[in-house]
C-alpha positions as CSV (number, residue, x, y, z in Angstrom):
1,X,0.0,0.0,-0.1
2,X,2.8,2.3,0.9
3,X,4.5,1.5,-2.4
4,X,1.5,2.5,-4.3
5,X,1.1,5.8,-2.7
6,X,4.8,6.5,-3.0
7,X,4.6,5.5,-6.7
8,X,1.5,7.7,-7.2
9,X,3.4,10.5,-5.3
10,X,6.4,10.1,-7.7
11,X,4.4,10.1,-10.8
12,X,2.5,13.2,-9.7
13,X,5.8,15.0,-8.9
14,X,7.2,13.9,-12.3
15,X,4.1,15.2,-14.0
16,X,4.4,18.4,-12.5
17,X,7.9,18.9,-13.4
18,X,7.1,17.8,-17.0
19,X,4.3,20.3,-17.1
20,X,6.6,23.1,-15.6
21,X,9.3,22.3,-18.2
22,X,6.9,22.1,-21.1
23,X,5.3,25.6,-20.4
24,X,8.7,27.4,-19.7
25,X,9.8,25.9,-23.0
26,X,6.9,27.3,-24.8
27,X,7.3,30.7,-23.3
28,X,11.0,30.6,-24.1
29,X,10.2,29.8,-27.7
30,X,7.4,32.6,-27.9
31,X,9.7,35.2,-26.4
32,X,12.5,34.3,-29.0
33,X,10.0,34.8,-31.7
34,X,9.0,38.2,-30.3
35,X,12.7,39.1,-30.0
36,X,13.3,38.1,-33.7
37,X,10.3,40.2,-34.8
38,X,11.5,43.1,-32.7
39,X,14.9,42.8,-34.1
40,X,13.6,42.7,-37.7
41,X,11.5,45.7,-37.1
42,X,14.5,47.6,-35.4
43,X,16.7,46.7,-38.6
44,X,13.8,48.2,-40.9
45,X,13.5,51.2,-39.0
46,X,17.3,51.8,-38.9
47,X,17.4,51.5,-42.7
48,X,14.6,53.8,-43.0
49,X,16.3,56.5,-40.7
50,X,19.3,56.0,-42.8
51,X,17.5,56.7,-45.9
52,X,15.7,59.8,-44.3
53,X,18.9,61.3,-43.0
54,X,20.7,60.8,-46.4
55,X,17.5,62.6,-48.1
56,X,17.7,65.3,-45.4
57,X,21.3,66.1,-46.1
58,X,20.5,66.0,-49.9
59,X,17.6,68.6,-49.3
60,X,19.8,71.0,-47.3
61,X,22.5,71.2,-50.0
62,X,22.6,74.5,-51.8
63,X,22.2,72.7,-55.2
64,X,18.9,71.2,-54.2
65,X,17.6,74.3,-52.6
66,X,18.6,76.2,-55.9
67,X,16.8,73.7,-58.0
68,X,13.7,73.9,-56.0
69,X,13.5,77.6,-56.0
70,X,14.1,77.6,-59.7
71,X,11.5,74.9,-60.7
72,X,8.8,75.6,-58.0
73,X,8.9,79.4,-57.6
74,X,10.1,80.4,-61.0
75,X,13.1,82.5,-59.8
76,X,16.2,83.2,-61.9
77,X,19.7,84.1,-61.3
78,X,20.9,87.7,-61.7
79,X,21.2,88.3,-65.5
80,X,18.9,85.6,-66.5
81,X,15.3,86.2,-68.0
82,X,12.4,84.0,-67.3
83,X,10.2,82.9,-70.1
84,X,6.6,81.8,-69.3
85,X,5.1,79.4,-72.1
86,X,1.4,80.0,-72.4
87,X,-0.7,76.8,-71.2
88,X,-2.3,76.7,-74.6
89,X,0.8,76.4,-76.6
90,X,2.3,74.0,-74.0
91,X,-0.8,71.7,-74.2
92,X,-0.7,72.1,-78.1
93,X,3.1,71.0,-78.4
94,X,2.9,68.4,-75.6
95,X,-0.6,66.8,-76.9
96,X,-2.1,67.0,-73.5
97,X,-5.8,66.7,-73.2
98,X,-7.9,69.7,-72.2
99,X,-8.7,68.0,-68.8
100,X,-5.2,67.1,-67.8
101,X,-3.3,69.8,-66.0
102,X,0.5,69.4,-66.6
103,X,2.9,71.3,-64.4
104,X,6.4,70.5,-65.8
105,X,9.7,72.2,-64.4
106,X,10.9,75.1,-66.6
107,X,13.6,73.2,-68.2
108,X,11.5,70.3,-69.2
109,X,8.9,72.4,-70.8
110,X,11.6,74.1,-72.8
111,X,13.1,70.5,-73.7
112,X,9.7,69.4,-74.8
113,X,9.1,72.6,-77.0
114,X,12.2,72.4,-78.9
115,X,12.7,68.6,-79.2
């Protein structure tokens, strides 16, 4: 009788240890997956951050600022003359439809007109 009780007790202890071991193992696997996902996210965000920093330095450059001022605002350097192409002529030359609004940079508009 005592042997049966001892055997049941030992089986119960082994069962509890097994259950504990299995739950801890599954938790470790899940935390490893979360860590892997987080590492991938960090890598993607660092790559995006690197691209944004590169774009920021490019935008801060004097060449980019000058190009943006010339194309978007229509300014010119001292001694240059700005020529505005009428929309009708531009549409006629480019073959654009009446409903489409095309806003090209100045240099590209002139390139399309002559070539």
